MIDOSE-1310 file (N, C-alpha, C; in nm, 2 decimals, decimal comma, always signed):
residues 207
xxxx	-2,28/+0,53/-2,77/-2,18/+0,49/-2,67/-2,25/+0,49/-2,53; -2,23/+0,38/-2,45/-2,29/+0,37/-2,32/-2,24/+0,47/-2,22; -2,32/+0,50/-2,12/-2,27/+0,59/-2,02/-2,14/+0,55/-1,95; -2,13/+0,41/-1,93/-2,01/+0,36/-1,86/-1,89/+0,38/-1,95
xxxx	-1,90/+0,36/-2,08/-1,79/+0,38/-2,17/-1,74/+0,53/-2,17; -1,84/+0,62/-2,17/-1,81/+0,76/-2,16/-1,73/+0,80/-2,04; -1,77/+0,74/-1,92/-1,70/+0,76/-1,80/-1,56/+0,71/-1,80; -1,55/+0,59/-1,87/-1,42/+0,53/-1,87/-1,32/+0,61/-1,96
xxxx	-1,37/+0,66/-2,07/-1,29/+0,74/-2,16/-1,25/+0,87/-2,08; -1,34/+0,93/-2,01/-1,31/+1,05/-1,93/-1,20/+1,02/-1,83; -1,21/+0,90/-1,77/-1,11/+0,87/-1,67/-0,97/+0,86/-1,73; -0,96/+0,80/-1,85/-0,83/+0,79/-1,91/-0,76/+0,92/-1,94
xxxx	-0,85/+1,02/-1,96/-0,79/+1,16/-1,99/-0,79/+1,25/-1,87; -0,83/+1,19/-1,76/-0,84/+1,28/-1,64/-0,71/+1,34/-1,60; -0,72/+1,47/-1,56/-0,61/+1,54/-1,50/-0,63/+1,56/-1,35; -0,76/+1,60/-1,32/-0,80/+1,61/-1,18/-0,94/+1,58/-1,17
xxxx	-0,98/+1,48/-1,09/-1,12/+1,44/-1,07/-1,16/+1,46/-0,93; -1,26/+1,54/-0,91/-1,29/+1,58/-0,77/-1,41/+1,51/-0,71; -1,48/+1,43/-0,79/-1,60/+1,37/-0,73/-1,56/+1,26/-0,63; -1,64/+1,24/-0,53/-1,62/+1,14/-0,43/-1,73/+1,03/-0,44
xxxx	-1,69/+0,91/-0,46/-1,79/+0,80/-0,48/-1,86/+0,77/-0,34; -1,99/+0,76/-0,35/-2,06/+0,71/-0,23/-2,06/+0,56/-0,22; -2,07/+0,51/-0,10/-2,08/+0,37/-0,08/-1,95/+0,29/-0,09; -1,83/+0,36/-0,10/-1,70/+0,29/-0,11/-1,64/+0,29/+0,03
xxxx	-1,60/+0,17/+0,07/-1,54/+0,15/+0,20/-1,40/+0,21/+0,20; -1,37/+0,29/+0,30/-1,24/+0,36/+0,31/-1,17/+0,31/+0,44; -1,05/+0,25/+0,42/-0,97/+0,21/+0,54/-0,91/+0,34/+0,60; -0,92/+0,35/+0,73/-0,86/+0,46/+0,81/-0,74/+0,41/+0,87
xxxx	-0,63/+0,49/+0,87/-0,51/+0,45/+0,93/-0,50/+0,48/+1,08; -0,45/+0,39/+1,15/-0,42/+0,41/+1,29/-0,29/+0,48/+1,30; -0,29/+0,59/+1,36/-0,16/+0,67/+1,37/-0,12/+0,70/+1,51; +0,00/+0,73/+1,53/+0,05/+0,76/+1,67/+0,13/+0,89/+1,68
xxxx	+0,14/+0,96/+1,57/+0,23/+1,08/+1,58/+0,15/+1,20/+1,53; +0,21/+1,32/+1,55/+0,14/+1,44/+1,51/+0,12/+1,44/+1,36; +0,00/+1,49/+1,33/-0,04/+1,50/+1,19/-0,07/+1,37/+1,12; -0,07/+1,26/+1,20/-0,11/+1,13/+1,14/-0,02/+1,08/+1,04
xxxx	+0,11/+1,11/+1,06/+0,21/+1,06/+0,96/+0,29/+0,94/+1,00; +0,27/+0,89/+1,12/+0,34/+0,78/+1,17/+0,29/+0,65/+1,10; +0,38/+0,56/+1,08/+0,35/+0,42/+1,04/+0,32/+0,34/+1,16; +0,24/+0,23/+1,15/+0,21/+0,14/+1,26/+0,31/+0,03/+1,26
xxxx	+0,31/-0,05/+1,37/+0,40/-0,17/+1,37/+0,35/-0,27/+1,26; +0,44/-0,34/+1,20/+0,40/-0,43/+1,10/+0,29/-0,53/+1,14; +0,19/-0,54/+1,05/+0,07/-0,63/+1,08/+0,07/-0,75/+0,98; +0,08/-0,87/+1,04/+0,10/-0,99/+0,95/-0,03/-1,03/+0,89
xxxx	-0,15/-0,99/+0,95/-0,27/-1,04/+0,90/-0,32/-0,97/+0,77; -0,25/-0,86/+0,73/-0,29/-0,80/+0,60/-0,17/-0,81/+0,51; -0,20/-0,86/+0,39/-0,09/-0,88/+0,30/-0,05/-1,03/+0,29; +0,05/-1,06/+0,21/+0,09/-1,20/+0,20/+0,14/-1,23/+0,06
xxxx	+0,17/-1,36/+0,03/+0,22/-1,40/-0,10/+0,11/-1,37/-0,21; +0,15/-1,34/-0,33/+0,06/-1,33/-0,44/+0,13/-1,37/-0,57; +0,05/-1,41/-0,67/+0,09/-1,43/-0,80/+0,00/-1,36/-0,90; +0,05/-1,26/-0,97/-0,03/-1,18/-1,06/+0,04/-1,17/-1,19
xxxx	-0,01/-1,08/-1,28/+0,04/-1,07/-1,41/+0,06/-0,92/-1,44; +0,18/-0,89/-1,49/+0,21/-0,75/-1,53/+0,13/-0,71/-1,66; +0,13/-0,58/-1,68/+0,06/-0,54/-1,80/+0,11/-0,59/-1,93; +0,24/-0,63/-1,93/+0,30/-0,69/-2,05/+0,28/-0,84/-2,06
xxxx	+0,21/-0,89/-1,97/+0,18/-1,04/-1,97/+0,27/-1,13/-1,89; +0,38/-1,07/-1,84/+0,47/-1,15/-1,76/+0,42/-1,17/-1,62; +0,45/-1,29/-1,56/+0,40/-1,31/-1,42/+0,49/-1,23/-1,32; +0,43/-1,20/-1,21/+0,50/-1,13/-1,10/+0,45/-1,18/-0,97
xxxx	+0,54/-1,20/-0,87/+0,50/-1,24/-0,74/+0,55/-1,14/-0,64; +0,51/-1,16/-0,51/+0,55/-1,07/-0,41/+0,70/-1,08/-0,39; +0,76/-1,20/-0,41/+0,90/-1,22/-0,40/+0,98/-1,13/-0,50; +0,92/-1,11/-0,62/+0,99/-1,03/-0,72/+1,00/-0,89/-0,68
xxxx	+0,92/-0,85/-0,59/+0,91/-0,71/-0,54/+0,96/-0,69/-0,40; +1,04/-0,78/-0,35/+1,08/-0,78/-0,21/+1,21/-0,69/-0,19; +1,26/-0,63/-0,30/+1,37/-0,54/-0,28/+1,34/-0,40/-0,23; +1,21/-0,37/-0,23/+1,17/-0,23/-0,19/+1,03/-0,24/-0,12
xxxx	+1,00/-0,14/-0,03/+0,86/-0,14/+0,02/+0,76/-0,11/-0,10; +0,64/-0,15/-0,08/+0,54/-0,14/-0,18/+0,43/-0,04/-0,14; +0,38/+0,03/-0,24/+0,27/+0,12/-0,23/+0,16/+0,07/-0,32; +0,05/+0,01/-0,27/-0,04/-0,06/-0,35/-0,18/-0,01/-0,34
xxxx	-0,25/+0,00/-0,46/-0,39/+0,05/-0,46/-0,47/-0,05/-0,55; -0,59/-0,08/-0,50/-0,68/-0,17/-0,57/-0,80/-0,10/-0,63; -0,82/-0,12/-0,76/-0,93/-0,05/-0,83/-0,96/-0,12/-0,96; -1,02/-0,04/-1,05/-1,06/-0,10/-1,18/-1,07/+0,01/-1,29
xxxx	-1,05/-0,03/-1,41/-1,04/+0,07/-1,52/-1,17/+0,14/-1,55; -1,28/+0,08/-1,52/-1,41/+0,15/-1,55/-1,45/+0,24/-1,43; -1,37/+0,25/-1,33/-1,40/+0,34/-1,21/-1,41/+0,48/-1,26; -1,52/+0,55/-1,22/-1,54/+0,69/-1,27/-1,48/+0,80/-1,19
xxxx	-1,43/+0,77/-1,07/-1,39/+0,88/-0,98/-1,27/+0,84/-0,89; -1,29/+0,74/-0,80/-1,19/+0,71/-0,70/-1,06/+0,67/-0,76; -1,06/+0,58/-0,86/-0,94/+0,53/-0,92/-0,86/+0,64/-0,99; -0,92/+0,71/-1,09/-0,84/+0,81/-1,16/-0,79/+0,92/-1,07
xxxx	-0,87/+0,95/-0,96/-0,83/+1,06/-0,87/-0,70/+1,01/-0,79; -0,71/+0,88/-0,74/-0,60/+0,83/-0,67/-0,47/+0,81/-0,76; -0,49/+0,76/-0,88/-0,37/+0,75/-0,97/-0,31/+0,88/-1,00; -0,39/+0,99/-1,01/-0,34/+1,12/-1,03/-0,26/+1,17/-0,91
xxxx	-0,31/+1,13/-0,79/-0,24/+1,17/-0,67/-0,11/+1,09/-0,66; -0,11/+0,96/-0,69/+0,01/+0,88/-0,68/+0,12/+0,94/-0,78; +0,07/+0,98/-0,90/+0,16/+1,04/-0,99/+0,23/+1,17/-0,93; +0,15/+1,25/-0,86/+0,20/+1,37/-0,80/+0,30/+1,33/-0,69
xxxx	+0,27/+1,23/-0,61/+0,37/+1,19/-0,50/+0,50/+1,14/-0,56; +0,49/+1,07/-0,67/+0,62/+1,02/-0,74/+0,70/+1,14/-0,79; +0,63/+1,24/-0,85/+0,70/+1,36/-0,90/+0,76/+1,43/-0,78; +0,69/+1,45/-0,67/+0,74/+1,53/-0,56/+0,86/+1,45/-0,49
xxxx	+0,85/+1,32/-0,48/+0,96/+1,25/-0,42/+1,09/+1,25/-0,50; +1,07/+1,27/-0,63/+1,19/+1,27/-0,72/+1,26/+1,14/-0,72; +1,40/+1,14/-0,71/+1,47/+1,01/-0,71/+1,44/+0,92/-0,60; +1,39/+0,97/-0,49/+1,35/+0,88/-0,38/+1,23/+0,79/-0,42
xxxx	+1,15/+0,83/-0,52/+1,04/+0,74/-0,56/+1,09/+0,61/-0,61; +1,21/+0,60/-0,66/+1,27/+0,48/-0,71/+1,30/+0,38/-0,60; +1,29/+0,42/-0,47/+1,31/+0,33/-0,36/+1,18/+0,26/-0,32; +1,07/+0,28/-0,39/+0,95/+0,22/-0,36/+0,89/+0,15/-0,49
xxxx	+0,81/+0,05/-0,47/+0,73/-0,01/-0,58/+0,59/+0,05/-0,57; +0,54/+0,10/-0,68/+0,40/+0,15/-0,69/+0,32/+0,06/-0,77; +0,21/+0,01/-0,73/+0,13/-0,09/-0,80/-0,02/-0,06/-0,79; -0,08/-0,08/-0,91/-0,23/-0,07/-0,92/-0,28/-0,21/-0,95
xxxx	-0,36/-0,27/-0,86/-0,41/-0,40/-0,88/-0,56/-0,40/-0,91; -0,60/-0,46/-1,02/-0,74/-0,46/-1,05/-0,82/-0,55/-0,96; -0,95/-0,50/-0,93/-1,04/-0,59/-0,86/-1,15/-0,64/-0,96; -1,13/-0,62/-1,09/-1,22/-0,65/-1,20/-1,15/-0,73/-1,31
xxxx	-1,10/-0,85/-1,28/-1,02/-0,92/-1,38/-1,10/-0,97/-1,50; -1,23/-0,97/-1,49/-1,31/-1,01/-1,61/-1,30/-0,91/-1,72; -1,29/-0,78/-1,69/-1,27/-0,67/-1,79/-1,13/-0,62/-1,80; -1,06/-0,62/-1,69/-0,92/-0,56/-1,69/-0,82/-0,67/-1,72
xxxx	-0,81/-0,71/-1,84/-0,70/-0,80/-1,89/-0,57/-0,72/-1,88; -0,46/-0,79/-1,88/-0,33/-0,72/-1,86/-0,30/-0,61/-1,95; -0,33/-0,62/-2,08/-0,31/-0,51/-2,18/-0,40/-0,39/-2,15; -0,52/-0,42/-2,11/-0,62/-0,31/-2,08/-0,58/-0,23/-1,96
xxxx	-0,54/-0,30/-1,85/-0,50/-0,22/-1,73/-0,37/-0,15/-1,75; -0,28/-0,21/-1,84/-0,15/-0,15/-1,87/-0,17/-0,02/-1,94; -0,25/-0,02/-2,04/-0,28/+0,11/-2,11/-0,34/+0,21/-2,02; -0,43/+0,17/-1,94/-0,50/+0,26/-1,85/-0,41/+0,33/-1,75
xxxx	-0,32/+0,25/-1,68/-0,23/+0,30/-1,58/-0,12/+0,39/-1,65; -0,08/+0,34/-1,77/+0,03/+0,42/-1,84/-0,02/+0,56/-1,88; -0,15/+0,58/-1,89/-0,21/+0,71/-1,92/-0,18/+0,81/-1,81; -0,16/+0,75/-1,69/-0,13/+0,84/-1,57/+0,02/+0,85/-1,55
xxxx	+0,09/+0,73/-1,54/+0,23/+0,73/-1,51/+0,28/+0,59/-1,53; +0,38/+0,57/-1,62/+0,43/+0,43/-1,64/+0,52/+0,38/-1,54; +0,54/+0,47/-1,43/+0,62/+0,42/-1,32/+0,53/+0,34/-1,22; +0,40/+0,34/-1,24/+0,31/+0,27/-1,16/+0,29/+0,13/-1,23
xxxx	+0,31/+0,03/-1,16/+0,30/-0,11/-1,21/+0,15/-0,15/-1,22; +0,11/-0,19/-1,34/-0,03/-0,24/-1,36/-0,03/-0,39/-1,34; -0,12/-0,44/-1,25/-0,12/-0,58/-1,22/-0,27/-0,63/-1,24; -0,28/-0,74/-1,31/-0,40/-0,81/-1,33/-0,38/-0,96/-1,30
xxxx	-0,47/-1,05/-1,35/-0,45/-1,19/-1,32/-0,58/-1,26/-1,35; -0,58/-1,39/-1,32/-0,71/-1,46/-1,33/-0,80/-1,43/-1,22; -0,93/-1,47/-1,24/-1,03/-1,44/-1,13/-0,98/-1,50/-1,00; -0,92/-1,62/-1,01/-0,87/-1,69/-0,88/-0,76/-1,61/-0,82
xxxx	-0,66/-1,56/-0,90/-0,55/-1,49/-0,85/-0,59/-1,36/-0,79; -0,69/-1,29/-0,85/-0,74/-1,16/-0,79/-0,82/-1,19/-0,66; -0,89/-1,29/-0,66/-0,97/-1,33/-0,54/-0,87/-1,35/-0,42; -0,76/-1,42/-0,46/-0,66/-1,46/-0,35/-0,59/-1,33/-0,30
xxxx	-0,55/-1,24/-0,39/-0,48/-1,12/-0,34/-0,57/-1,03/-0,26; -0,70/-1,01/-0,31/-0,79/-0,92/-0,24/-0,82/-0,98/-0,10; -0,83/-1,11/-0,09/-0,85/-1,18/+0,04/-0,73/-1,16/+0,13; -0,61/-1,17/+0,08/-0,49/-1,16/+0,16/-0,48/-1,02/+0,21
xxxx	-0,51/-0,92/+0,13/-0,50/-0,78/+0,17/-0,62/-0,72/+0,24; -0,72/-0,81/+0,26/-0,85/-0,77/+0,33/-0,91/-0,65/+0,25; -0,91/-0,66/+0,12/-0,97/-0,56/+0,03/-1,11/-0,59/+0,01; -1,20/-0,49/+0,03/-1,34/-0,51/+0,00/-1,36/-0,48/-0,15
xxxx	-1,43/-0,57/-0,22/-1,46/-0,56/-0,36/-1,59/-0,63/-0,39; -1,68/-0,56/-0,45/-1,81/-0,62/-0,47/-1,87/-0,57/-0,61; -1,92/-0,67/-0,69/-1,98/-0,63/-0,82/-2,12/-0,58/-0,79; -2,15/-0,46/-0,85/-2,28/-0,40/-0,84/-2,35/-0,39/-0,97
xxxx	-2,46/-0,46/-1,00/-2,52/-0,45/-1,12/-2,58/-0,31/-1,15; -2,58/-0,27/-1,28/-2,64/-0,14/-1,32/-2,77/-0,17/-1,40; -2,85/-0,07/-1,41/-2,98/-0,08/-1,47/-2,97/-0,12/-1,62; -2,86/-0,08/-1,68/-2,84/-0,11/-1,83/-2,79/-0,25/-1,85
xxxx	-2,77/-0,33/-1,75/-2,72/-0,46/-1,77/-2,57/-0,47/-1,74; -2,50/-0,36/-1,74/-2,36/-0,36/-1,71/-2,34/-0,37/-1,56; -2,22/-0,35/-1,51/-2,19/-0,35/-1,37/-2,08/-0,25/-1,34; -2,07/-0,21/-1,21/-1,96/-0,14/-1,16/-1,91/-0,22/-1,04
xxxx	-1,80/-0,16/-0,97/-1,74/-0,23/-0,86/-1,73/-0,13/-0,74; -1,78/-0,18/-0,63/-1,75/-0,11/-0,50/-1,62/-0,17/-0,45; -1,53/-0,09/-0,40/-1,40/-0,14/-0,35/-1,34/-0,05/-0,25; -1,24/-0,11/-0,17/-1,17/-0,03/-0,08/-1,09/+0,08/-0,15
xxxx	-1,09/+0,20/-0,09/-1,03/+0,32/-0,15/-0,90/+0,36/-0,10; -0,85/+0,29/+0,00/-0,72/+0,33/+0,06/-0,60/+0,28/-0,02; -0,49/+0,35/-0,01/-0,36/+0,30/-0,06/-0,29/+0,22/+0,05; -0,24/+0,10/+0,02/-0,18/+0,02/+0,12/-0,03/+0,04/+0,12
xxxx	+0,03/+0,05/+0,24/+0,17/+0,07/+0,25/+0,23/-0,06/+0,31; +0,32/-0,12/+0,24/+0,38/-0,25/+0,28/+0,53/-0,23/+0,29; +0,59/-0,29/+0,40/+0,74/-0,27/+0,41/+0,81/-0,38/+0,32; +0,94/-0,38/+0,33/+1,02/-0,47/+0,24/+0,98/-0,62/+0,27
xxxx	+0,94/-0,65/+0,39/+0,90/-0,79/+0,42/+0,75/-0,82/+0,38; +0,69/-0,72/+0,31/+0,55/-0,74/+0,26/+0,46/-0,74/+0,38; +0,49/-0,67/+0,49/+0,40/-0,66/+0,60/+0,33/-0,52/+0,60; +0,21/-0,52/+0,63/+0,13/-0,40/+0,63/+0,17/-0,31/+0,74
xxxx	+0,19/-0,18/+0,70/+0,24/-0,08/+0,80/+0,15/+0,04/+0,80; +0,05/+0,05/+0,72/-0,04/+0,16/+0,72/-0,11/+0,18/+0,59; -0,19/+0,29/+0,58/-0,26/+0,33/+0,46/-0,25/+0,48/+0,44; -0,28/+0,52/+0,32/-0,30/+0,66/+0,29/-0,45/+0,66/+0,25
xxxx	-0,53/+0,73/+0,32/-0,68/+0,73/+0,30/-0,71/+0,81/+0,17; -0,82/+0,78/+0,11/-0,87/+0,85/+0,00/-0,89/+1,00/+0,04; -0,83/+1,09/-0,04/-0,85/+1,23/-0,01/-0,76/+1,28/+0,10; -0,67/+1,20/+0,15/-0,58/+1,25/+0,25/-0,49/+1,36/+0,21
xxxx	-0,46/+1,45/+0,30/-0,38/+1,57/+0,26/-0,24/+1,53/+0,21; -0,20/+1,60/+0,10/-0,08/+1,56/+0,03/+0,05/+1,56/+0,13; +0,06/+1,66/+0,22/+0,17/+1,66/+0,30/+0,18/+1,54/+0,40; +0,06/+1,50/+0,45/+0,06/+1,38/+0,53/+0,09/+1,25/+0,46
xxxx	+0,04/+1,24/+0,33/+0,07/+1,13/+0,25/+0,22/+1,12/+0,22; +0,28/+1,23/+0,19/+0,42/+1,23/+0,15/+0,50/+1,20/+0,28; +0,46/+1,24/+0,40/+0,53/+1,21/+0,52/+0,53/+1,06/+0,54; +0,42/+0,99/+0,52/+0,41/+0,85/+0,53/+0,51/+0,78/+0,43
xxxx	+0,51/+0,83/+0,31/+0,59/+0,76/+0,21/+0,74/+0,78/+0,24; +0,78/+0,90/+0,29/+0,92/+0,92/+0,33/+0,96/+0,83/+0,45; +0,86/+0,81/+0,54/+0,89/+0,72/+0,66/+0,90/+0,58/+0,61; +0,82/+0,54/+0,51/+0,83/+0,41/+0,45/+0,97/+0,38/+0,39
xxxx	+1,02/+0,48/+0,32/+1,15/+0,48/+0,26/+1,26/+0,47/+0,36; +1,24/+0,55/+0,47/+1,34/+0,55/+0,57/+1,34/+0,42/+0,65; +1,23/+0,35/+0,66/+1,22/+0,23/+0,74/+1,30/+0,12/+0,66; +1,30/+0,12/+0,53/+1,37/+0,03/+0,45/+1,52/+0,05/+0,46
xxx	+1,56/+0,17/+0,47/+1,70/+0,21/+0,48/+1,76/+0,16/+0,61; +1,68/+0,17/+0,71/+1,73/+0,13/+0,85/+1,72/-0,02/+0,88; +1,65/-0,09/+0,79/+1,63/-0,23/+0,82/+1,75/-0,32/+0,78
């Protein structure tokens, strides 16, 4: 069994992964309030329309998810550290929010459509929490959504002939109008992350 496959199997069973990947671009949130929990004014240049595929093979667009704000993370199933760590954190946020979590859409979008077919990413994400939507698509669809969301994603060859992906590590917060209003940075304190999610929920209720 190759080293990459071992890492992937370990990620599927991960409960808590503490390693921090080097060389991964992390988006930092611009904040205006104490503790960094404020959202920013909506930014139209990040985000936009998309057409992707759910884990069960059915198509989904941004319009289908326009009833709630969205919490989106971009990654891939062979990711050894950042992705399983973040998915575990998202699961914890959902549990802590309780019924209020149903007021948000949570989505994990692959940056590796060549390997992450809909059924593959669906099984991977479901191993963490089936309340997180697993989204894949064609190479063209993934290129379009990563470009729209200003997501950094780059294939990095490995010595054994396989490859890994460098990618943005932040969680994107989008309001009901699919406008970017902030991020939760990789490794951000749980209380700050939850404060941002609660403000995102409140912003939808007041709009």
